[in-house]
C-alpha positions as CSV (number, residue, x, y, z in Angstrom):
1,M,-59.4,4.9,161.1
2,T,-61.5,5.2,157.9
3,V,-61.3,9.0,158.1
4,I,-57.4,8.8,158.1
5,T,-56.9,6.0,155.7
6,E,-58.9,7.2,152.7
7,P,-57.1,10.5,152.1
8,I,-53.7,8.8,152.3
9,A,-54.8,6.2,149.8
10,D,-56.0,8.9,147.4
11,R,-52.8,11.0,147.7
12,S,-50.7,7.9,147.2
13,A,-52.6,7.0,144.0
14,A,-51.9,10.5,142.6
15,K,-48.2,10.2,143.3
16,I,-47.6,6.9,141.5
17,T,-47.0,8.1,137.9
18,A,-45.6,6.5,134.9
19,T,-42.4,8.6,135.3
20,L,-41.9,7.5,138.9
21,V,-42.5,3.8,138.0
22,G,-40.0,4.2,135.1
23,T,-37.4,5.7,137.4
24,V,-37.8,2.9,139.9
25,V,-37.5,0.4,137.0
26,F,-34.2,2.2,136.1
27,L,-33.0,1.8,139.7
28,T,-33.9,-1.9,139.9
29,A,-32.1,-2.5,136.6
30,I,-28.7,-1.8,138.1
31,A,-28.1,-5.4,139.2
32,P,-28.8,-7.1,135.9
33,L,-27.0,-4.4,134.0
34,A,-23.9,-4.5,136.3
35,T,-23.7,-8.3,135.8
36,D,-25.2,-9.2,132.4
37,L,-23.2,-6.6,130.5
38,Y,-20.0,-8.6,131.2
39,V,-21.3,-12.1,131.7
40,P,-20.6,-13.0,128.0
41,A,-17.0,-11.9,128.6
42,F,-16.3,-14.2,131.6
43,P,-13.9,-16.4,129.6
44,V,-12.1,-13.2,128.2
45,V,-12.0,-11.6,131.7
46,A,-10.4,-14.7,133.1
47,G,-7.7,-14.7,130.5
48,D,-7.0,-10.9,130.6
49,L,-6.6,-10.8,134.4
50,G,-4.9,-14.1,134.7
51,A,-7.8,-15.5,136.8
52,T,-9.6,-18.8,137.0
53,A,-13.3,-19.3,136.2
54,T,-14.0,-19.6,139.9
55,Q,-12.3,-16.2,140.6
56,V,-14.3,-14.5,137.9
57,Q,-17.5,-16.0,139.4
58,L,-16.4,-14.6,142.7
59,T,-16.8,-11.1,141.3
60,L,-20.4,-11.9,141.2
61,T,-20.3,-13.1,144.8
62,T,-18.7,-9.9,146.1
63,F,-21.2,-7.9,144.1
64,F,-24.1,-9.8,145.6
65,A,-22.6,-9.5,149.1
66,G,-22.5,-5.8,148.7
67,M,-26.0,-5.8,147.3
68,A,-27.3,-7.7,150.4
69,L,-25.5,-5.4,152.9
70,G,-26.5,-2.2,151.0
71,Q,-30.1,-3.2,151.2
72,L,-29.9,-4.2,154.8
73,I,-28.5,-0.8,155.7
74,G,-30.3,1.3,153.1
75,G,-33.8,0.3,154.1
76,P,-33.8,1.2,157.8
77,V,-31.7,4.3,157.2
78,S,-34.2,5.6,154.7
79,D,-37.0,4.8,157.2
80,R,-35.3,7.4,159.4
81,Y,-34.0,10.0,157.0
82,G,-36.3,9.7,154.0
83,R,-35.9,8.3,150.5
84,R,-35.0,10.8,147.8
85,R,-31.6,12.2,149.0
86,L,-30.3,8.8,149.9
87,L,-31.2,7.5,146.4
88,I,-29.1,10.2,144.8
89,I,-26.1,9.4,147.0
90,G,-26.4,5.7,146.3
91,T,-26.5,6.1,142.5
92,L,-23.4,8.4,142.5
93,I,-21.3,6.0,144.6
94,M,-22.3,3.2,142.3
95,A,-21.1,5.2,139.3
96,A,-17.8,5.9,141.0
97,A,-17.3,2.2,141.8
98,S,-18.0,1.2,138.2
99,V,-15.2,3.5,137.1
100,V,-12.8,1.6,139.4
101,C,-14.1,-1.7,137.9
102,A,-13.3,-0.4,134.5
103,V,-9.7,0.4,135.3
104,S,-9.0,-2.6,137.6
105,P,-5.5,-4.2,136.8
106,A,-6.2,-7.3,138.9
107,I,-9.1,-9.6,139.8
108,S,-8.7,-8.8,143.5
109,I,-9.2,-5.0,142.9
110,M,-12.2,-5.8,140.7
111,M,-13.7,-8.0,143.5
112,A,-13.4,-5.1,146.0
113,A,-14.8,-2.5,143.6
114,R,-17.6,-4.9,142.7
115,F,-18.5,-5.1,146.4
116,V,-18.8,-1.3,146.6
117,Q,-20.7,-1.2,143.4
118,G,-23.1,-3.8,144.7
119,F,-23.5,-2.0,148.1
120,A,-24.5,1.3,146.4
121,G,-26.7,-0.5,143.9
122,G,-28.5,-2.5,146.7
123,W,-28.9,0.8,148.7
124,A,-30.6,2.4,145.7
125,M,-32.7,-0.7,144.9
126,V,-34.2,-1.1,148.4
127,I,-35.0,2.5,148.7
128,G,-36.6,2.6,145.3
129,R,-38.8,-0.4,146.2
130,A,-39.7,1.3,149.5
131,V,-40.9,4.4,147.6
132,I,-43.5,2.2,145.9
133,V,-44.5,0.4,149.1
134,D,-44.9,3.9,150.7
135,L,-47.5,4.8,148.0
136,A,-49.4,1.6,147.2
137,T,-51.2,-1.3,149.0
138,G,-53.1,-4.5,148.3
139,A,-53.6,-5.6,144.7
140,R,-52.3,-2.3,143.4
141,L,-49.0,-2.9,145.2
142,V,-48.7,-6.4,143.6
143,R,-49.6,-5.0,140.2
144,V,-47.1,-2.1,140.3
145,L,-44.2,-4.3,141.6
146,N,-45.0,-6.9,138.9
147,V,-44.9,-4.1,136.3
148,I,-41.6,-2.9,137.6
149,A,-40.2,-6.5,137.5
150,G,-41.6,-7.1,134.0
151,V,-40.4,-3.8,132.4
152,G,-37.2,-4.2,134.4
153,G,-36.8,-7.5,132.6
154,I,-35.7,-5.4,129.6
155,A,-32.3,-5.0,131.3
156,P,-31.4,-8.7,131.3
157,I,-32.6,-8.9,127.7
158,V,-30.6,-5.9,126.5
159,G,-27.6,-6.3,128.9
160,P,-26.0,-9.5,127.5
161,L,-26.7,-8.4,123.9
162,V,-25.0,-5.0,124.5
163,G,-22.2,-6.8,126.4
164,A,-21.6,-9.1,123.5
165,V,-21.5,-6.2,121.0
166,I,-19.1,-4.3,123.3
167,L,-16.9,-7.4,123.4
168,Q,-16.9,-7.7,119.6
169,L,-16.2,-4.0,118.9
170,S,-14.2,-2.9,122.0
171,H,-13.1,-4.4,125.3
172,W,-14.9,-5.9,128.3
173,R,-13.8,-2.8,130.3
174,M,-16.2,-0.7,128.3
175,S,-19.1,-2.6,129.9
176,F,-18.2,-0.9,133.2
177,W,-17.8,2.5,131.7
178,T,-21.3,2.0,130.4
179,V,-22.6,1.1,133.9
180,A,-20.8,4.2,135.3
181,A,-22.6,6.4,132.7
182,L,-25.9,4.8,133.5
183,G,-25.3,5.5,137.2
184,L,-24.9,9.2,136.6
185,A,-28.1,9.1,134.5
186,M,-29.9,7.4,137.3
187,A,-28.9,10.1,139.7
188,V,-30.3,12.7,137.4
189,A,-33.5,10.7,136.9
190,V,-34.0,10.5,140.7
191,A,-33.4,14.2,141.2
192,L,-36.0,15.0,138.5
193,A,-38.7,12.4,139.0
194,V,-38.7,10.9,142.5
195,P,-40.6,12.9,145.2
196,E,-40.0,12.4,148.9
197,S,-42.5,9.6,149.6
198,L,-41.9,9.4,153.4
199,P,-43.0,12.6,155.2
200,V,-41.1,13.6,158.3
201,Q,-44.0,12.8,160.6
202,Q,-44.1,9.2,159.3
203,R,-40.3,8.5,159.7
204,H,-39.1,6.1,162.4
205,R,-36.7,7.5,164.9
206,G,-33.3,5.8,165.4
207,G,-32.4,4.6,161.9
208,L,-29.9,1.7,162.3
209,A,-30.1,1.9,166.0
210,A,-33.8,1.0,165.9
211,F,-33.3,-1.6,163.2
212,G,-33.0,-4.4,165.7
213,S,-36.4,-3.7,167.2
214,T,-38.2,-3.1,163.9
215,A,-36.5,-6.2,162.4
216,R,-37.7,-8.3,165.3
217,E,-41.2,-7.0,164.7
218,V,-41.0,-7.8,161.0
219,L,-39.5,-11.2,161.5
220,R,-42.3,-12.2,163.9
221,S,-44.6,-12.4,160.9
222,R,-44.5,-16.0,159.7
223,P,-46.1,-15.3,156.4
224,F,-43.5,-12.5,155.8
225,L,-40.7,-15.1,156.4
226,G,-42.4,-17.5,154.1
227,Y,-42.7,-15.1,151.2
228,V,-39.2,-13.8,151.7
229,L,-38.0,-17.4,151.4
230,V,-40.1,-17.8,148.2
231,S,-38.5,-14.7,146.6
232,G,-35.0,-15.3,148.0
233,S,-34.7,-18.9,146.8
234,S,-36.1,-17.8,143.5
235,M,-33.2,-15.4,143.2
236,G,-30.8,-18.3,144.1
237,A,-32.1,-20.3,141.2
238,V,-31.7,-17.4,138.8
239,F,-28.1,-16.9,139.7
240,A,-27.3,-20.6,139.6
241,Y,-28.1,-20.1,135.9
242,V,-26.4,-16.7,135.5
243,A,-23.1,-17.8,137.1
244,T,-22.8,-21.0,135.0
245,S,-24.8,-20.7,131.8
246,A,-22.0,-19.0,129.9
247,F,-19.7,-22.0,130.6
248,V,-22.4,-24.6,129.9
249,L,-23.5,-23.0,126.6
250,Q,-20.1,-21.6,125.4
251,S,-17.4,-23.8,126.8
252,M,-19.3,-27.1,126.8
253,N,-21.5,-26.6,123.7
254,G,-19.5,-24.2,121.6
255,L,-21.9,-21.3,121.3
256,S,-20.4,-17.9,120.3
257,P,-20.8,-14.9,122.7
258,I,-23.4,-13.4,120.3
259,A,-25.4,-16.7,120.2
260,Y,-25.2,-17.1,123.9
261,S,-26.4,-13.5,124.4
262,I,-29.3,-14.1,122.2
263,D,-30.3,-17.1,124.2
264,F,-29.8,-15.3,127.4
265,A,-32.0,-12.5,126.1
266,A,-34.7,-14.9,125.1
267,N,-34.7,-16.4,128.6
268,A,-34.9,-12.9,130.2
269,G,-37.8,-12.2,127.8
270,G,-39.7,-15.2,129.0
271,M,-39.3,-14.0,132.6
272,T,-40.4,-10.5,131.6
273,V,-43.6,-11.8,129.8
274,A,-44.4,-14.0,132.9
275,A,-44.0,-11.0,135.3
276,L,-46.2,-8.7,133.1
277,A,-48.8,-11.5,132.8
278,A,-48.8,-11.8,136.6
279,A,-49.4,-8.0,136.9
280,R,-52.4,-8.3,134.6
281,L,-53.8,-11.1,136.6
282,A,-53.3,-9.5,140.1
283,G,-56.7,-9.3,141.9
284,R,-58.2,-11.8,139.5
285,I,-56.2,-15.0,140.2
286,A,-54.8,-15.7,143.7
287,T,-51.2,-14.7,143.7
288,R,-50.2,-17.8,145.5
289,K,-51.6,-19.9,142.7
290,L,-49.4,-18.1,140.2
291,I,-46.4,-18.6,142.4
292,L,-47.1,-22.4,142.8
293,A,-47.4,-22.7,139.0
294,G,-44.0,-21.2,138.5
295,Q,-42.5,-23.3,141.2
296,L,-43.7,-26.6,139.7
297,A,-42.4,-25.5,136.2
298,A,-39.0,-24.6,137.7
299,L,-38.8,-27.9,139.6
300,A,-39.5,-29.8,136.4
301,A,-36.8,-27.9,134.5
302,G,-34.3,-28.5,137.3
303,V,-35.0,-32.3,137.3
304,A,-34.6,-32.5,133.5
305,M,-31.4,-30.5,133.7
306,L,-29.9,-32.8,136.3
307,I,-30.8,-35.9,134.3
308,G,-29.2,-34.3,131.2
309,A,-26.1,-33.2,133.2
310,L,-25.5,-36.7,134.8
311,W,-26.0,-38.9,131.7
312,L,-25.9,-36.7,128.6
313,H,-23.2,-34.0,129.3
314,A,-25.9,-31.2,129.2
315,P,-26.5,-31.2,125.5
316,L,-27.7,-28.0,123.8
317,W,-31.1,-29.4,122.9
318,L,-31.8,-30.0,126.5
319,A,-30.0,-27.1,128.2
320,V,-31.7,-24.4,126.1
321,P,-35.3,-25.3,126.9
322,C,-34.6,-26.1,130.5
323,F,-33.0,-22.6,131.0
324,F,-36.0,-21.0,129.3
325,V,-38.5,-22.7,131.5
326,L,-36.5,-22.0,134.6
327,M,-36.2,-18.3,133.9
328,T,-39.8,-17.9,132.7
329,A,-41.0,-19.5,135.9
330,Q,-39.0,-17.0,138.0
331,G,-41.2,-14.2,136.5
332,L,-44.1,-15.8,138.4
333,I,-42.3,-16.6,141.6
334,G,-39.9,-13.8,142.6
335,P,-41.9,-10.6,142.0
336,N,-45.1,-12.1,143.4
337,G,-43.3,-13.5,146.5
338,G,-41.7,-10.1,147.1
339,A,-45.0,-8.2,146.8
340,L,-46.8,-10.6,149.2
341,A,-43.9,-10.2,151.6
342,A,-44.1,-6.4,151.5
343,A,-47.9,-6.6,152.1
344,Q,-47.3,-8.4,155.4
345,V,-45.3,-5.5,157.0
346,P,-46.9,-2.2,155.9
347,R,-45.8,-0.4,159.0
348,H,-42.1,-0.8,158.2
349,P,-41.7,-0.8,154.4
350,G,-38.0,0.1,154.5
351,T,-37.0,-2.6,157.0
352,G,-39.2,-5.1,155.2
353,S,-37.5,-4.3,151.9
354,A,-34.1,-4.5,153.6
355,V,-34.8,-8.0,154.9
356,L,-36.2,-9.1,151.6
357,G,-33.2,-7.7,149.7
358,L,-30.7,-9.1,152.2
359,V,-32.1,-12.6,151.8
360,Q,-32.4,-12.3,148.0
361,W,-28.8,-11.2,147.4
362,A,-27.5,-13.5,150.1
363,F,-28.9,-16.3,148.1
364,A,-27.4,-15.0,144.9
365,G,-24.0,-14.5,146.6
366,L,-24.0,-18.0,148.1
367,I,-25.3,-19.8,145.0
368,A,-23.1,-18.2,142.4
369,P,-19.8,-19.8,143.6
370,L,-21.5,-23.1,144.5
371,A,-22.8,-23.4,141.0
372,G,-19.2,-23.2,139.7
373,L,-17.7,-25.8,142.0
374,G,-17.5,-28.4,139.2
375,G,-15.5,-26.0,137.0
376,S,-16.4,-25.2,133.4
377,S,-17.0,-28.7,132.2
378,T,-20.1,-29.9,134.2
379,A,-23.6,-28.6,134.8
380,V,-24.3,-31.0,137.7
381,P,-23.8,-28.5,140.6
382,M,-26.0,-25.9,138.8
383,A,-28.8,-28.4,138.3
384,I,-28.7,-29.6,141.9
385,L,-28.9,-25.9,143.0
386,M,-31.9,-25.3,140.7
387,I,-33.8,-28.1,142.3
388,S,-32.7,-27.2,145.9
389,C,-33.7,-23.5,145.5
390,T,-37.1,-24.5,144.1
391,G,-37.6,-26.9,146.9
392,L,-36.9,-24.1,149.5
393,S,-39.3,-21.9,147.6
394,L,-42.0,-24.5,147.9
395,I,-41.4,-24.8,151.7
396,G,-41.7,-21.0,152.0
397,L,-45.1,-21.0,150.2
398,L,-46.7,-24.2,151.5
399,V,-45.3,-24.4,155.0
400,L,-44.3,-20.9,156.4
401,A,-46.9,-18.9,154.4
402,R,-49.8,-21.3,155.0
403,P,-52.7,-21.6,152.6
404,R,-55.1,-20.3,155.2
405,L,-53.3,-16.9,154.8
406,L,-54.2,-16.6,151.2
407,E,-53.3,-13.3,149.6
408,R,-54.8,-12.0,146.4
């Protein structure tokens, strides 16, 4: 076994270059870019298309549903047919769907186009992550995935700021034209920088037909399920915030789109710094300890937000720090949970990434409309979901992925 393993590890180390990591960062940025660019315009979109706040939030739900399905299908298909060609196809379809979003005359058409956009984006994201899992293991895998998450955090920092500027200078539809252009750029970047990381002899026969059997093998790993729940519920907490924060800070507290975007960017910056710090600490501090620290901080932010929402009408002085703590904590929880999940199923990286992506975006799609159940004048549902998602994340870490199975 040693004779076979060492050359593979050496060859993998040579393949993970800064250019490759940068391209995968670009691929993983599609979700925050496709949402954050137009989140500041939610109230304007509702008025322009004659839609309610809940209907506008449902464009997030259809996008997330597409993301989940795209990852579920893209992972096992790439295990069968390879990574590179399918990545290019996914980015081109995402660009085309973005054009349809840009010209949508009605909220229903936008919902459908957002589903396709999400499907193609999820397809590209899961395959990009599988490329990294193909080429790295152990602490190096944790480190690279945290770097990708940290640098990728630039997207949710820049996204709302660019979206607010677009809203001031042009029209919210320009946000989708921007995403379409970025999709084309992603296709070019993949063609130039991403090698085929899965040789023919290492591919699994059967593609989707074999997905059931490989999924059963993956799902038999209790630690894998635990870390998937850690990462998935973390995504739910993030999108409870994303779906509702514009209404809490703008409609309830009077922030302008620019001020809201600056706050949104600061929160994303906190998440980015936390993820990069986790990458530096990989191999030195137990990854589980970093996850637990983030979970406890997020739980405290959720409890404080619920108290403020119930008795103080979510004032700005409370909402802003609670959002910052919540989002910074996710930088410790989500990427680390995903990395430890991937480490549990090294024989099926595409299928493992597909299951992880499915759960993450299923959480996002479910949580986004639930967070808006109270309308645009209360933060109570959002705060309850923040607490609930963090509680589920704790169960994943402390119950399913038991402490005796510590990963570093």
